[in-house]
Backbone as CSV, one residue per row, in Angstrom:
resi,resn,N_x,N_y,N_z,CA_x,CA_y,CA_z,C_x,C_y,C_z
1,GLU,-4.029,-4.295,4.468,-2.637,-4.699,4.518,-2.568,-6.215,4.468
2,VAL,-1.478,-6.729,3.967,-1.233,-8.170,3.967,-0.453,-8.467,5.241
3,VAL,-1.104,-9.151,6.181,-0.527,-9.359,7.512,0.801,-10.103,7.448
4,GLU,0.894,-11.089,6.589,2.111,-11.910,6.514,3.133,-11.370,5.516
5,LEU,3.074,-10.094,5.197,3.942,-9.514,4.178,5.423,-9.771,4.456
6,HIS,5.855,-9.609,5.693,7.268,-9.826,6.035,7.692,-11.253,5.672
7,SER,6.883,-12.231,6.019,7.209,-13.631,5.723,7.217,-13.883,4.221
8,ILE,6.259,-13.310,3.523,6.186,-13.488,2.072,7.416,-12.886,1.400
9,LYS,7.817,-11.684,1.814,9.017,-11.058,1.248,10.262,-11.899,1.525
10,ALA,10.359,-12.455,2.728,11.516,-13.288,3.077,11.575,-14.525,2.182
11,LEU,10.443,-15.129,1.919,10.406,-16.297,1.040,10.805,-15.921,-0.387
12,ILE,10.309,-14.797,-0.872,10.662,-14.339,-2.221,12.164,-14.096,-2.321
13,GLU,12.721,-13.422,-1.318,14.162,-13.145,-1.315,14.987,-14.423,-1.248
14,ALA,14.404,-15.505,-0.696,15.096,-16.793,-0.615,14.920,-17.608,-1.894
15,GLY,14.224,-17.037,-2.889,14.057,-17.720,-4.162,12.867,-18.659,-4.231
16,VAL,11.986,-18.588,-3.266,10.812,-19.452,-3.229,9.698,-18.832,-4.075
17,VAL,9.008,-19.650,-4.843,7.825,-19.192,-5.568,6.676,-19.210,-4.573
18,VAL,6.119,-18.049,-4.301,5.077,-17.916,-3.284,3.711,-17.819,-3.952
19,ILE,2.803,-18.657,-3.507,1.408,-18.577,-3.934,0.639,-18.167,-2.691
20,ALA,0.050,-16.975,-2.733,-0.563,-16.420,-1.522,-1.829,-15.647,-1.860
21,VAL,-2.554,-15.281,-0.840,-3.780,-14.475,-0.849,-4.864,-14.992,-1.797
22,GLY,-4.945,-16.302,-1.941,-6.052,-16.878,-2.700,-7.330,-16.771,-1.898
23,GLY,-8.433,-17.125,-2.503,-9.709,-17.081,-1.803,-9.696,-17.979,-0.576
24,GLY,-10.489,-17.621,0.413,-10.611,-18.455,1.600,-9.720,-18.053,2.750
25,GLY,-9.021,-16.937,2.637,-8.191,-16.468,3.742,-9.036,-16.089,4.947
26,ILE,-8.409,-15.942,6.068,-9.109,-15.581,7.298,-8.966,-14.082,7.519
27,PRO,-10.070,-13.337,7.439,-9.992,-11.889,7.658,-9.789,-11.566,9.134
28,VAL,-8.881,-10.647,9.392,-8.591,-10.228,10.767,-8.516,-8.708,10.833
29,ILE,-8.681,-8.189,12.033,-8.444,-6.769,12.281,-7.397,-6.661,13.375
30,ASP,-6.610,-5.611,13.309,-5.537,-5.373,14.267,-6.094,-4.534,15.415
31,LYS,-6.101,-5.125,16.608,-6.606,-4.426,17.794,-5.511,-3.602,18.469
32,GLY,-4.341,-3.534,17.858,-3.215,-2.793,18.426,-2.113,-3.740,18.843
33,ASP,-0.879,-3.297,18.689,0.290,-4.126,19.011,0.238,-5.486,18.326
34,ARG,-0.279,-5.485,17.098,-0.369,-6.702,16.270,-1.226,-7.791,16.916
35,TYR,-2.178,-7.395,17.750,-3.139,-8.334,18.328,-4.262,-8.491,17.310
36,LEU,-4.263,-9.627,16.615,-5.196,-9.847,15.519,-6.407,-10.642,15.986
37,VAL,-7.574,-10.191,15.547,-8.826,-10.839,15.913,-9.604,-11.124,14.632
38,GLY,-10.136,-12.335,14.523,-10.951,-12.685,13.368,-12.172,-11.789,13.286
39,THR,-12.604,-11.522,12.062,-13.773,-10.668,11.862,-14.614,-11.209,10.709
40,ALA,-15.885,-10.870,10.723,-16.789,-11.309,9.659,-16.573,-10.430,8.431
41,ALA,-15.924,-10.968,7.442,-15.641,-10.236,6.209,-15.254,-11.248,5.137
42,VAL,-15.135,-10.784,3.926,-14.702,-11.624,2.820,-13.434,-11.014,2.237
43,ILE,-12.425,-11.841,2.040,-11.189,-11.377,1.409,-11.319,-11.639,-0.089
44,ASP,-11.315,-10.596,-0.880,-11.390,-10.741,-2.328,-10.001,-11.080,-2.853
45,LYS,-9.880,-12.243,-3.482,-8.556,-12.707,-3.915,-7.920,-11.808,-4.964
46,ASP,-8.713,-11.211,-5.844,-8.149,-10.333,-6.870,-7.594,-9.056,-6.248
47,TYR,-8.373,-8.433,-5.374,-7.930,-7.189,-4.738,-6.755,-7.442,-3.795
48,ALA,-6.817,-8.547,-3.045,-5.716,-8.880,-2.137,-4.439,-9.180,-2.921
49,SER,-4.584,-9.856,-4.047,-3.416,-10.151,-4.890,-2.807,-8.874,-5.448
50,SER,-3.655,-7.931,-5.839,-3.168,-6.640,-6.327,-2.388,-5.921,-5.236
51,LEU,-2.936,-5.918,-4.038,-2.257,-5.272,-2.910,-0.906,-5.925,-2.649
52,LEU,-0.868,-7.257,-2.643,0.395,-7.956,-2.409,1.401,-7.644,-3.515
53,ALA,0.962,-7.654,-4.761,1.865,-7.338,-5.878,2.440,-5.935,-5.730
54,GLN,1.608,-4.999,-5.264,2.092,-3.636,-5.025,3.112,-3.617,-3.894
55,GLU,2.801,-4.309,-2.807,3.663,-4.297,-1.621,5.035,-4.917,-1.879
56,VAL,5.093,-5.951,-2.716,6.393,-6.577,-2.999,7.063,-5.934,-4.211
57,LYS,6.401,-4.903,-4.762,6.924,-4.169,-5.918,7.197,-5.099,-7.107
58,ALA,6.212,-5.940,-7.391,6.315,-6.878,-8.510,6.378,-6.115,-9.829
59,ASP,7.167,-6.615,-10.758,7.202,-6.042,-12.100,5.979,-6.486,-12.899
60,LEU,5.556,-7.721,-12.672,4.443,-8.309,-13.404,3.415,-8.838,-12.418
61,PHE,2.160,-8.502,-12.639,1.039,-9.017,-11.855,0.280,-9.971,-12.761
62,LEU,0.351,-11.272,-12.467,-0.297,-12.285,-13.284,-1.528,-12.811,-12.565
63,ILE,-2.658,-12.803,-13.255,-3.881,-13.391,-12.723,-4.205,-14.616,-13.566
64,SER,-4.265,-15.763,-12.903,-4.637,-17.009,-13.555,-6.132,-17.226,-13.337
65,THR,-6.851,-17.451,-14.417,-8.308,-17.575,-14.330,-8.794,-18.661,-15.288
66,ALA,-10.073,-18.712,-15.546,-10.663,-19.803,-16.324,-10.556,-19.638,-17.835
67,VAL,-10.136,-18.471,-18.299,-10.076,-18.236,-19.745,-8.663,-17.860,-20.180
68,GLU,-8.358,-18.179,-21.435,-7.023,-17.911,-21.975,-6.750,-16.421,-22.149
69,LYS,-7.803,-15.671,-22.486,-7.681,-14.227,-22.708,-8.932,-13.535,-22.186
70,VAL,-8.823,-12.243,-21.982,-9.970,-11.408,-21.641,-10.751,-11.156,-22.931
71,ALA,-12.064,-11.094,-22.805,-12.896,-10.817,-23.978,-13.816,-9.642,-23.711
72,LEU,-14.038,-8.847,-24.737,-15.100,-7.847,-24.692,-16.388,-8.570,-25.045
73,ASN,-17.479,-8.195,-24.404,-18.787,-8.810,-24.655,-18.732,-10.330,-24.522
74,PHE,-18.104,-10.797,-23.454,-17.894,-12.231,-23.238,-19.212,-13.009,-23.340
75,GLY,-19.179,-14.082,-24.125,-20.330,-14.961,-24.269,-21.425,-14.451,-25.190
76,LYS,-21.198,-13.317,-25.820,-22.199,-12.734,-26.724,-21.743,-12.937,-28.170
77,PRO,-22.663,-12.803,-29.125,-22.285,-13.015,-30.534,-21.145,-12.113,-31.013
78,ASP,-21.032,-10.920,-30.429,-19.970,-9.996,-30.850,-18.738,-10.057,-29.943
79,GLN,-18.556,-11.190,-29.268,-17.392,-11.369,-28.387,-16.101,-11.155,-29.164
80,LYS,-15.150,-10.463,-28.518,-13.853,-10.193,-29.151,-12.752,-10.407,-28.119
81,TRP,-11.811,-11.304,-28.412,-10.683,-11.560,-27.516,-9.704,-10.397,-27.581
82,ILE,-9.104,-10.081,-26.448,-8.159,-8.960,-26.368,-6.759,-9.502,-26.097
83,ASP,-5.806,-9.133,-26.940,-4.411,-9.520,-26.731,-3.702,-8.541,-25.802
84,LYS,-4.008,-7.247,-25.970,-3.312,-6.207,-25.218,-4.238,-5.014,-25.054
85,MET,-4.172,-4.369,-23.887,-4.913,-3.127,-23.683,-4.158,-2.245,-22.706
86,THR,-4.413,-0.964,-22.822,-3.802,0.015,-21.927,-4.711,0.246,-20.728
87,VAL,-4.180,0.924,-19.723,-4.984,1.301,-18.563,-6.186,2.127,-19.013
88,ALA,-5.962,3.081,-19.910,-7.058,3.933,-20.387,-8.148,3.100,-21.054
89,GLU,-7.755,2.146,-21.877,-8.741,1.282,-22.534,-9.478,0.423,-21.513
90,ALA,-8.735,-0.148,-20.568,-9.356,-0.989,-19.541,-10.375,-0.195,-18.732
91,LYS,-10.038,1.045,-18.391,-10.975,1.904,-17.656,-12.233,2.159,-18.476
92,GLN,-12.047,2.413,-19.753,-13.183,2.674,-20.638,-14.091,1.444,-20.717
93,TYR,-13.504,0.270,-20.916,-14.295,-0.963,-21.007,-15.008,-1.251,-19.687
94,LEU,-14.311,-1.047,-18.576,-14.892,-1.297,-17.259,-16.051,-0.340,-16.995
95,ALA,-15.863,0.928,-17.331,-16.900,1.938,-17.105,-18.152,1.674,-17.938
96,ALA,-17.986,1.057,-19.091,-19.143,0.755,-19.942,-20.109,-0.188,-19.227
97,GLY,-19.573,-1.034,-18.359,-20.409,-1.927,-17.574,-21.000,-3.103,-18.325
98,THR,-20.637,-3.269,-19.581,-21.213,-4.348,-20.386,-20.194,-5.388,-20.827
99,HIS,-18.931,-5.092,-20.669,-17.903,-5.986,-21.196,-17.457,-7.061,-20.212
100,PHE,-17.342,-6.722,-18.952,-16.784,-7.637,-17.957,-17.821,-7.946,-16.881
101,ALA,-18.041,-9.229,-16.616,-19.021,-9.644,-15.602,-18.599,-9.146,-14.227
102,LYS,-19.569,-8.658,-13.459,-19.289,-8.030,-12.164,-18.622,-8.970,-11.161
103,GLY,-19.003,-10.215,-11.095,-18.398,-11.115,-10.114,-17.309,-11.984,-10.688
104,SER,-16.871,-11.672,-11.891,-15.918,-12.532,-12.575,-14.715,-11.743,-13.091
105,MET,-14.826,-11.173,-14.295,-13.684,-10.471,-14.888,-13.551,-9.032,-14.394
106,ALA,-14.654,-8.375,-14.056,-14.580,-6.966,-13.624,-13.649,-6.770,-12.428
107,PRO,-13.737,-7.583,-11.360,-12.808,-7.366,-10.248,-11.350,-7.643,-10.618
108,LYS,-11.126,-8.519,-11.565,-9.755,-8.788,-12.015,-9.191,-7.561,-12.736
109,ILE,-10.007,-6.967,-13.605,-9.576,-5.767,-14.324,-9.342,-4.626,-13.338
110,GLN,-10.230,-4.453,-12.358,-10.059,-3.392,-11.363,-8.785,-3.607,-10.555
111,ALA,-8.514,-4.849,-10.171,-7.298,-5.157,-9.412,-6.054,-4.818,-10.226
112,ILE,-6.099,-5.115,-11.516,-4.978,-4.783,-12.403,-4.807,-3.273,-12.511
113,LEU,-5.903,-2.547,-12.630,-5.815,-1.083,-12.698,-5.148,-0.527,-11.446
114,TRP,-5.539,-1.010,-10.272,-4.921,-0.538,-9.025,-3.426,-0.824,-9.023
115,PHE,-3.044,-2.019,-9.462,-1.628,-2.389,-9.507,-0.852,-1.452,-10.431
116,LEU,-1.344,-1.249,-11.636,-0.630,-0.413,-12.604,-0.624,1.054,-12.197
117,GLU,-1.711,1.532,-11.630,-1.763,2.930,-11.185,-0.860,3.175,-9.981
118,ALA,-0.498,2.117,-9.267,0.410,2.238,-8.127,1.871,2.099,-8.555
119,GLY,2.115,2.004,-9.860,3.489,1.949,-10.349,3.897,0.627,-10.959
120,GLY,2.998,-0.352,-10.978,3.314,-1.631,-11.616,3.588,-1.435,-13.099
121,LYS,4.366,-2.338,-13.672,4.791,-2.173,-15.064,3.902,-2.897,-16.064
122,GLU,3.350,-4.036,-15.654,2.589,-4.844,-16.604,1.743,-5.852,-15.840
123,ALA,0.596,-6.201,-16.423,-0.253,-7.246,-15.860,-0.627,-8.207,-16.980
124,LEU,-0.953,-9.417,-16.585,-1.233,-10.471,-17.550,-2.345,-11.349,-17.000
125,ILE,-3.315,-11.665,-17.846,-4.402,-12.570,-17.476,-4.410,-13.728,-18.459
126,THR,-4.454,-14.951,-17.911,-4.583,-16.149,-18.741,-5.037,-17.306,-17.860
127,ASP,-5.219,-18.461,-18.466,-5.613,-19.643,-17.702,-4.371,-20.431,-17.287
128,PRO,-4.512,-21.315,-16.290,-3.335,-22.032,-15.769,-2.551,-22.793,-16.834
129,GLY,-3.239,-23.421,-17.775,-2.553,-24.214,-18.788,-1.741,-23.403,-19.778
130,ASN,-1.954,-22.108,-19.812,-1.258,-21.251,-20.777,-0.320,-20.237,-20.144
131,ILE,-0.034,-20.373,-18.858,0.833,-19.394,-18.195,2.199,-19.308,-18.878
132,GLY,2.819,-20.431,-19.157,4.128,-20.421,-19.812,4.080,-19.717,-21.154
133,ARG,3.105,-20.062,-21.965,2.953,-19.419,-23.277,2.680,-17.928,-23.126
134,ALA,1.867,-17.567,-22.144,1.544,-16.149,-21.935,2.782,-15.367,-21.508
135,LEU,3.601,-15.957,-20.658,4.832,-15.284,-20.234,5.790,-15.073,-21.405
136,ARG,5.700,-15.943,-22.407,6.527,-15.791,-23.618,5.876,-14.855,-24.637
137,GLY,4.695,-14.329,-24.324,4.015,-13.405,-25.223,3.191,-14.072,-26.304
138,GLU,2.926,-15.362,-26.167,2.208,-16.104,-27.199,0.693,-16.083,-27.025
139,THR,0.208,-15.785,-25.836,-1.228,-15.759,-25.576,-1.492,-14.920,-24.335
140,GLY,-2.712,-14.941,-23.860,-3.081,-14.151,-22.691,-3.402,-12.720,-23.084
141,THR,-3.871,-11.970,-22.102,-4.148,-10.544,-22.299,-3.190,-9.742,-21.446
142,ARG,-2.413,-8.882,-22.073,-1.486,-7.998,-21.368,-2.137,-6.644,-21.176
143,VAL,-1.940,-6.084,-19.981,-2.429,-4.735,-19.691,-1.215,-3.906,-19.297
144,ILE,-1.065,-2.765,-19.941,0.103,-1.911,-19.715,-0.352,-0.498,-19.356
145,PRO,0.525,0.253,-18.683,0.158,1.641,-18.314,-0.189,2.504,-19.516
């Protein structure tokens, strides 16, 4: 669960652009009656972002990363950039185990799958410098149900 969900929703409703659940958060466990205690764990920013997007019922889940688009066979001679893919295609590519690096793009794709399978409408991956263009449909990789 996202502990600060109530505060995040209040900020969104007030028109604030919220940037949350990035890497480096403090993992806690609830000991009851909202008594939170720090615990030894790692918060995965992609999975936490997916959970937050689901909880706020976002229409679009955008992941900003180091590349403009997702690629099949990234860094290999047969690399191919992807403009758009479906959940079924993303699952197939992920299951192959050769297209997306395990500590890099694979968790982003998995986070997107969770978001879309929970009822999300669309996800988008691009780099920070191209977010505006990606939102206009000019670049980035879109993933749809």
